[in-house]
C-alpha positions in Angstrom: 17.7 20.7 -8.3 19.4 18.0 -10.3 17.1 15.5 -12.0 17.5 11.7 -12.4 14.8 11.4 -15.0 15.3 8.2 -17.0 16.8 8.2 -20.5 15.1 6.1 -23.1 17.5 3.2 -22.7 18.3 0.6 -20.1 21.5 -1.4 -19.6 21.6 -5.1 -18.8 20.8 -6.0 -15.2 23.5 -5.3 -12.7 22.1 -4.7 -9.2 23.9 -2.4 -6.8 26.8 -3.9 -4.8 24.7 -3.2 -1.7 22.2 -5.9 -2.7 19.6 -3.2 -3.3 18.1 -2.6 -6.8 17.4 0.9 -8.1 16.0 1.4 -11.5 18.2 4.6 -12.0 21.2 2.2 -12.1 20.0 0.8 -15.3 20.2 4.1 -17.2 22.9 4.6 -19.8 23.7 7.4 -22.2 23.4 5.1 -25.2 20.0 5.9 -26.9 20.5 3.3 -29.6 19.2 0.3 -27.7 15.9 -0.1 -25.8 16.1 -3.1 -23.6 14.3 -4.3 -20.4 16.6 -6.4 -18.3 15.5 -10.0 -17.8 15.2 -9.6 -14.0 12.3 -7.2 -14.7 10.5 -9.3 -17.3 7.5 -11.1 -15.7 6.4 -13.9 -18.1 2.9 -15.3 -18.3 1.2 -12.4 -16.6 -2.6 -12.7 -16.3 -4.2 -10.2 -18.5 -7.0 -8.0 -17.2 -10.5 -8.8 -18.4 -10.6 -5.2 -19.7 -8.2 -3.4 -22.0 -8.7 -0.2 -20.0 -11.8 1.0 -21.7 -14.1 -0.9 -19.3 -12.7 0.0 -15.8 -14.0 -1.6 -12.6 -16.3 0.8 -10.7 -15.4 0.4 -7.1 -17.8 1.6 -4.4 -17.7 5.2 -3.3 -18.0 6.1 0.4 -18.7 9.7 1.4 -17.0 10.7 4.7 -19.3 13.7 5.2 -22.3 11.3 5.5 -21.0 9.9 8.7 -20.4 13.4 10.1 -23.8 14.7 9.1 -25.6 11.7 10.5 -23.4 11.4 13.5 -22.5 7.7 12.7 -26.0 6.6 13.6 -26.8 2.9 13.3 -29.4 3.5 10.6 -27.1 5.4 8.4 -27.3 4.0 4.8 -23.7 5.0 4.3 -22.7 2.5 7.0 -24.5 -0.3 5.1 -22.6 0.9 1.9 -19.3 0.6 3.9 -20.2 -2.9 5.0 -21.1 -4.0 1.5 -17.9 -2.4 0.1 -15.7 -4.3 2.6 -17.6 -7.6 2.1 -18.1 -7.6 -1.6 -15.1 -5.7 -2.9 -12.5 -5.3 -0.2 -11.8 -1.8 -1.6 -13.6 1.5 -2.0 -12.8 5.1 -2.9 -13.2 7.7 -0.1 -14.5 11.1 -1.1 -14.9 14.3 0.9 -12.3 12.9 3.3 -11.4 16.3 4.7 -7.7 16.4 3.8 -7.2 19.8 2.1 -6.2 20.1 -1.5 -3.4 22.4 -0.4 -1.8 19.7 1.7 -2.2 17.1 -1.1 -0.5 19.6 -3.5 2.3 20.1 -1.1 2.8 16.3 -0.7 2.8 16.0 -4.5 5.5 18.7 -4.9 7.7 17.3 -2.2 7.5 13.7 -3.5 8.2 14.8 -7.0 11.2 16.7 -5.8 12.4 13.7 -3.7 12.3 11.3 -6.7 14.2 13.8 -8.8 17.1 13.9 -6.4 20.4 12.5 -7.7 20.7 8.8 -7.1 23.6 9.2 -4.6 21.4 11.4 -2.4 18.5 8.9 -2.4 20.9 6.1 -1.7 21.5 7.6 1.7 18.2 6.1 2.6 18.8 2.6 1.0 17.6 -0.5 2.7 20.3 -1.7 5.1 21.5 -5.4 5.1 19.6 -7.6 7.5 16.6 -5.4 7.8 13.8 -7.9 7.8 11.2 -5.2 7.5 13.0 -3.8 4.4 12.7 -0.2 5.5 14.4 2.3 3.3 14.9 3.1 -0.4 15.1 0.5 -3.2 14.3 -3.2 -3.5 16.4 -5.9 -1.7 17.9 -8.3 -4.2 18.1 -11.8 -2.6 19.1 -13.8 -5.7 20.3 -13.4 -9.2 17.1 -14.8 -10.7 14.8 -12.7 -8.5 12.0 -10.9 -10.5 11.9 -7.2 -9.7 9.2 -4.6 -9.7 9.4 -1.6 -12.1 9.4 1.0 -9.4 11.5 2.8 -6.9 10.1 3.0 -3.4 10.9 4.5 0.0 9.2 2.4 2.8 9.4 3.1 6.5 7.5 2.7 9.8 6.3 6.1 11.1 4.4 5.0 14.3 5.0 4.6 17.1 7.5 7.4 17.0 10.2 5.5 18.8 10.2 2.9 16.0 11.3 5.4 13.4 14.8 4.5 12.0 17.2 7.3 12.7 18.6 7.3 9.2 15.2 7.5 7.5 12.4 9.8 8.5 14.5 12.2 10.7 17.0 12.6 7.9 14.5 13.6 5.2 14.6 17.2 4.1 12.8 19.6 6.4 10.1 20.5 3.8 9.4 16.8 3.0 9.4 15.8 6.6 7.0 18.6 7.6 4.6 17.8 4.7 4.6 14.1 5.6 4.0 14.9 9.3 0.9 17.0 8.4 -0.3 14.3 6.0 0.2 11.5 8.5 -1.8 13.4 11.2 -4.7 13.9 8.8 -4.7 10.2 7.7 -4.5 9.1 11.3 -7.7 11.0 11.9 -9.3 9.5 8.8 -8.2 5.9 9.7 -9.4 6.3 13.3 -12.9 7.2 12.0 -13.0 4.4 9.5 -11.7 1.8 11.9 -14.3 2.9 14.5 -17.1 2.5 11.9 -15.8 -0.9 10.8 -15.6 -2.0 14.5 -19.2 -1.1 14.9 -20.1 -3.2 11.8 -18.1 -6.1 13.3 -20.1 -5.7 16.6 -17.0 -4.7 18.5 -17.1 -2.4 21.5 -15.5 0.9 20.8 -12.8 0.3 23.3 -11.9 -3.0 21.7 -11.0 -1.4 18.4 -9.3 1.5 20.1 -7.2 -1.0 22.2 -6.1 -2.7 19.1 -5.2 0.3 16.9 -4.6 3.2 19.2 -0.9 4.2 18.8 -0.6 1.1 16.6 2.0 0.3 14.0 1.8 2.6 10.9 4.0 2.7 7.9 4.2 4.6 4.7 5.4 3.6 1.2 6.1 6.3 -1.4 6.6 4.9 -4.9 7.8 6.2 -8.2 7.0 4.1 -11.3 9.1 5.4 -14.2 7.9 5.0 -17.8 9.0 1.7 -19.3 9.8 1.1 -23.0 8.0 -2.3 -22.9 5.4 -1.9 -20.2 3.6 -5.2 -21.1 6.7 -7.1 -20.0 7.0 -5.7 -16.5 4.9 -5.0 -13.4 5.1 -1.9 -11.2 4.1 -3.9 -8.1 3.6 -7.6 -8.0 0.2 -9.1 -7.1 -0.3 -9.1 -3.3 -2.7 -8.3 -0.5 -1.7 -5.9 2.2 -0.6 -7.0 5.7 -2.6 -4.2 7.3 -5.9 -3.5 9.0 -6.7 -0.9 6.3 -4.5 0.8 3.7 -5.2 4.3 2.5 -3.7 5.1 -1.0 -3.3 8.5 -2.6 -2.5 8.5 -6.3 -0.3 11.6 -6.1 0.0 12.7 -9.8 -3.3 11.2 -11.0 -1.8 8.6 -13.3 -3.8 5.4 -13.2 -2.2 1.9 -12.9 -3.9 0.1 -10.0 -5.6 -3.2 -10.9 -7.6 -5.5 -8.6 -8.4 -9.2 -8.7 -12.2 -9.8 -8.3 -13.9 -13.1 -8.8 -10.7 -14.6 -10.2 -10.1 -12.0 -12.9 -8.1 -8.7 -13.1 -9.7 -5.3 -13.5 -8.1 -1.9 -14.0 -9.5 0.5 -11.5 -10.2 4.2 -12.0 -11.1 6.6 -9.3 -12.0 10.2 -8.8 -9.3 12.9 -8.7 -8.5 13.7 -5.1 -10.2 10.6 -3.7 -8.4 8.2 -1.5 -8.5 4.5 -2.2 -9.0 2.4 0.9 -8.5 -1.4 0.9 -9.2 -4.1 3.3 -5.9 -5.7 4.6 -5.1 -9.2 5.8 -5.5 -8.2 9.5 -9.1 -7.0 8.9 -9.9 -10.2 7.1 -8.6 -12.1 10.2 -10.6 -9.9 12.6 -13.8 -10.3 10.6 -13.2 -14.1 10.4 -13.3 -13.8 6.6 -16.5 -11.7 6.3 -14.3 -9.0 4.9 -11.7 -10.1 2.3 -8.3 -8.5 1.8 -8.1 -7.5 -1.9 -5.4 -8.8 -4.1 -4.0 -6.0 -6.3 -1.1 -5.1 -8.5 0.3 -2.0 -10.3 1.0 -1.6 -14.0 3.2 1.0 -15.7 3.1 2.7 -19.1 5.6 3.9 -21.7 4.9 7.6 -21.5 4.0 8.8 -18.0 5.6 8.3 -14.6 3.3 7.4 -11.7 3.7 8.5 -8.1 1.7 7.2 -5.2 1.8 7.2 -1.4 0.2 4.5 0.7 -0.3 4.4 4.5 -0.8 1.1 6.3 -2.6 1.0 9.6 -2.0 -2.0 11.9 -2.6 -2.9 15.5 -0.1 -2.1 18.2 3.0 -4.3 18.2 2.2 -6.2 21.4 -1.4 -7.0 20.3 -2.8 -10.4 19.5 -5.1 -10.6 16.5 -7.8 -13.2 15.8 -11.5 -13.3 14.9 -13.7 -10.9 16.9 -15.5 -12.8 19.7 -18.8 -11.0 19.1 -19.1 -12.4 15.6 -18.6 -16.0 16.6 -21.0 -15.6 19.5 -23.7 -14.1 17.2 -23.2 -16.9 14.6 -23.0 -19.5 17.4 -20.0 -21.1 15.7 -16.3 -21.3 16.7 -13.9 -18.9 15.0 -12.1 -20.4 12.0 -8.6 -19.5 13.2 -6.7 -18.8 16.4 -4.8 -15.8 17.4 -1.3 -14.6 16.3 0.9 -11.9 17.8 1.7 -8.9 15.7 5.5 -9.5 15.8 5.0 -13.0 14.5 2.5 -11.9 11.9 4.9 -9.3 10.5 7.7 -11.8 10.4 5.6 -14.2 8.4 4.1 -11.5 6.2 7.5 -10.1 5.1 8.8 -13.6 4.5 6.0 -14.1 2.0 7.7 -11.5 -0.3 4.5 -10.0 -1.8 3.7 -13.1 -3.8 0.0 -13.2 -4.4 -2.7 -13.0 -1.8 -1.3 -13.7 1.7 -2.0 -17.4 2.7 -3.8 -16.5 5.9 -4.5 -20.1 6.8 -0.7 -20.4 7.4 -0.4 -17.2 9.3 -2.7 -18.0 12.2 -2.6 -21.0 14.5 -5.6 -22.9 15.8 
């Protein structure tokens, strides 16, 4: 299979005529100049409080503890989950039940996909006018737009009838089968976690199921190539996720995730094979701010590529989201925000362009 592995040199910025930027288009055969195009240079980045030797230790949740204790109310792991969502907005999930064989298969398939020749990957490019930016690459809206140092394939995978005909169904059979198996496993994991979180929010089981059963789900597969000047760029700009929860798998084990906690950035390290689960904006809305969506970003390095796959779990498209009634009743205070329909929420979220933590006060109406 042909490889599109970057050379050690990058041409001046010249985005694709389609209005979609792909890092491979910057590659030249001239090894005499090492240059990062200005559209990728992010000035005045906030430095992490640690240089990488003192990593943030995020909470660890063990999925088997819920199975062994049958999700009982006095399960100490349930209190750990509550604390993780409230104090951190992120945790690593171990013993999640997804087999190492399947994770290895996903790893191999994603590595093969990102090694495809550019012209093959451009079959999946983001199409003009797609407000949900599904497809391969980054949409370029202006000449002075700052771009992420990463190539990504993003698409909605659920409900099935929302899958774009030129994306998931057109992937290679082996990649599609691996992703189908992976998606089924993560749906199971997400269903369990959302049920537990619903219990913590004093929701009835049917309330959480009504919101998320056959809800919107999307996947983002990202390849972060090595960069000759990694301190000048960012793999993924600071943002919070517009999801209920996000489940991230660091496919090839290369670190790069950073979180903003108490106003400062920390590099995050997590166990090999663990998933990283973070609170999304929708869960912050449902919990009326008890749980906070975590602002995070991705850095790159000069030597190793990084590959990740993130799955986003949202309520169904016709749902209305707002603070859980049981919480306001228990606290005897009115909810801090009103409700917003999922379609309107998505429209506002994607218009925000991953620019810092989502301003939720502007997303909901009173």
